[in-house]
N, C-alpha and C positions, 0 to 999 in steps of 0.2 A: 563538435561538441554542440548539442542542442541546448537552445536557452528557453527558459519558462519565464513569463513576465505577469506582472500584477495584472497589466491590462487585459491579457488572455483570461486570467482568471475573473475577472469583472465581466468580460463577454459571456463567460460560462455560467455568469450568476452565482459564483463562489458565495458561501455565506461571508457575513461581515467577520465574524471572529476568525475564520480560517483566512482570510484575505488580509486582515490587520497582522496576524502570526506570520504570515508570508513575509508582509512589508517589514516589521520588525527585525526578522530574521536576515533576509537578503536583500532588502530595498525594494526597487521596482523590478528587478529582474535576477536570475539565477543560472548559471551553467549547471545543467543537470548531470551531476556526477555521481556515482555510485557513494563516493566518501561523503560528498554533502547532503545527497537523501538519506543515508544510514545514520549521520550524524543527527538527523530530525526524524529518526524512525518512528518514534512515539508522540509524533508532534502533530503529524498530518493525518489525514482521513484518505488513506492511500486507494481505498476502494474507488471512493469518489473520483481520485485523479485519474484512475485507470480507466473509469468508464468514462469519464469527459474527454481525456486528453489521447488514450490508446485508440486504434483501430479495433473493429470487432475481433480479428484475429489475433491481436496485440491483447486484448482484453482476455479472450480465452485462452492465452499462453500465461497471463498473469493469475488468472484463476486457478489454472493447473498448477503453476509453481507453488501459490500460496497454501493450495488443499494437500499438496506434498508436505509442505513444512507444517499445517497442522497435525496432520496425521504423526508425523515424527514427534511433534510437540506432546499429543495425546498418549502416544506410546511411551515417551519419557514420564508423562504423569501418572500412567499406570503403574510402571515399575516404580517409581518414588513412593507412590501410594501403599504397593505391596510391601517396600521395605518398612514404611512406616505401621502399618499393620503387623510385621512381624517383630517388630523392635520390641523389647522389653520396656523401655522408657518411650514414650510417644513423644517426638520432637517435631512439634507443628511447625517452630521455627524453621527448622531444614527445610521440610515440606514446602512453606511458603517462601523460601529463597528459590528452591527448583522450580517451582511454579512462575514465579516472576521473571527469572532468568528464561525459562521457556517461551513465556509469552513474550518477553524483549526479543528473542531469537525470530519468531514468526514476523513481529513488526519490521526486523532489520532484513528479512527474507521480501516483506512486500515493498520495502523501500528500495533495496538492490534491485529487484525484479522492475520496479516501475522506471528506475533509471536507465538500466539495460535496453526495456522494452521502449522507451519513450525516444533514446537515441537511436536506437534502431530503426525507427519508424519517420522520423521527422524528415521530410512533410508527408503528412498523410491527407488524403482527400475527405473520408468521414471518421469520426470518432465512433466508438461503440453505441455511445447513448444516441447519437444521431442515427446511425444505421439500424438500430433496434426501433426508433421511432418510426423511421419509414417502413419498416417490416410492418408494423402494426397500423400505422396512420396513411401509408402509400408514400411516394414522392412527394417533396417539399415543392410549391409552386415558386417560380421563380418570376 
């Protein structure tokens, strides 16, 4: 099981708010499990985490998984909206409930994908953000 530390987040210059949330929830470190990440699905910026903590390949897989989840969410919302339009009584509360549930599911997919990919990659040589910076700026001087 891979461990993520507050120290690593500090090294990556995580914003103070996200760092404080991490420490409040998990202390100085956490075993990155799907269950733990999904419990906090709506808490963290999973794109930032994937960008800074996953490899280029891992980040691409993360975005592919998330894009599929968003497409499913959009289809669900389209169906819910059509049902709402067809209903004789407009039930906006039900539509909002479906919308909220669909959004939460996407956040859970992000958290689950991050945990799976993070655990599959640790240790990694270069993060997505480091690799893309090297592609645009050239290799870092040692």
